[in-house]
N, C-alpha and C positions, 0 to 999 in steps of 0.2 A: 369595493366588493371583496368579500372574504371567500376564499375557496373552502371546500369541504375539508381538505387536509389541514388548512390553517385553523379552522374551527376545532377540529379534532385535537390539535396540538395545544389548545388553550388550557386543558386540564393535565395534571401530572400523569394520570392513567392513560389519557389519550395520546400524549406525547410519547410515553413509553411504548404503547401499542403500535403507534406509527413507526417509531424507530425500529422496533423489533421486527415487525412484519416486512418493512422495506429492506432491512438487512438480510432477512431470510431469503427474500426474493432475489436480491442481487447476488448474494453468495451462492445460492442454488443455481442461478444462471451460470456463474463462473465455474462452478463444480461440474455442471452438465457439459459445458464445453470441454473442460479438462478430461472428463471421462470419455467423451467422444474422440478427442484427439490423443488420448493417452499421454498427456503432458501435465505438468504441475500448474494448473490454472488457479489453484487454491494454495495460499501460503500465508504464514502468520500475519504479515503486515497489512493484508487486505482487511482483516477484522477491524482494527482501529480506524482504518480509512472509512469504511462504511458506517461505523459508529459516529464518526465526525460528520459525515454527510447528512445523517438522519437525526442525530441528537442535537446538533448545533449547526444547522445549515447556514446560519448568518455569520459565522466566524470566518476570518481570513484563511485559516487552516483547512476549511471545508470547501474552498473554491476549487472548481475542477482544474483550473490552470495550475494551482499550487500542488494538487495531487499528482498530476501528470509530470510536472517539472520535478517535484520533490522525489518521487519514486525513480524517475529517469536519472536524476543526479545520483541517487543512491545506488542504482544498478551500475552505472559507469564507474563511480568511485570505488564501490565494493570490488568490482572486477579488477580495476587498476591496482588496488592494494593486494588482492589475491595474487596477481601475476608479479607485481613488483617484489613481493616477499617470497617468491618461489614456491607458492602453495598450489599452483595449478597442477592438476594431476595427482596431488597428494590426497590421502584420506581426509574427509571433512573433520572438523573438531569433534562432532558427536561420534563419528565412526572410529577415528584413530586416537582420540584424546586431544585435549587442549594443549597446544604447544606454545612456546614463547612467540613464534612467528604468527600463530593464529591470534594470540592476544594482541600483538602489535597491529596486525591487520584490522581486527575488529575495532580497536580503540581509534586508530588512525582514520578508518573509513567513516566512523560516526563524526569525528572531529571535522574532517574535511567536508562531509555532507552538511553538517551544521553551518560551517563557515560559508559555503556556497549559497545555501538557502537564506541565510541571514543577510548576506551581501545583496542577494537578489530581491530581498523583502518578499519571499514566497514561502512562509512557514508551512510545513506539513510534517509534524513529528513522526508519523508512522514510517516515513522514509528512513529514519534511523534504524528501524528493524529491517527494512529491505536491504540496506547496505551491509548490515551484519550477517544476514542470511547468505549473501554472496561472499563477503570477505572471509567468513568461516568455512566456506566451501560446501555449504548445505545444498544450495542450488547454484551451480557455477558453470555448467557446460553450456555452450552457445545455444543449443535448442531449449534448454531450461530458461536461459535468460530471455530468449525470444518469447517463450510462453509467459513468463512473468510480465514482460512488456505488454503483451496482448491482453492479459488479464487486467492489468492496471488500466488500460484504455477502456476495456469493456465495462469494468466496475465503475469507472468514473463517468462514462457516458450514460450507463444505466441509472446511476445515482442522480446525475444531473437531470436526466429525463423524468424520473419519477418525481423529484422535487419540483421541477418546472410544471409538470402536469398537475400534481396534487396541491402544491403550495403557491403556484404562480410565480416562483422564483427558483433559482438554482442555489 
């Protein structure tokens, strides 16, 4: 038995509409929570995550577990590189200008995140953006990191739920 969502995704226009509408719903939800809590529940790496969820839900990178683990590793590694290179409390790269320490932190955080996710066999490329957001100091304060973690969980659960409901699978 085919679900209505699966039938809709059989044409290019239907698949595009499905992906666009679902992305709009999930990111609007995260944005609404962010507005209510006055915290950054919307940040750049969520965009590619929801695109993966709804454009190619069958790929390993789109698995909910991969998204949660991928972004979680990115958050931890990004914060580790930020602190290890003495950038905590310093202006972010966009605010104060890119420094050598920022460049090292960003490159190292992506390399380590890639290493960890590859070893775990849990690919989720948007996690590379998450780790850079943190290691460049764009979002790096503990409340911001908690908001990012909350948004990742919310977006992943909402994406999984929508795909499960409309496609019959996550």
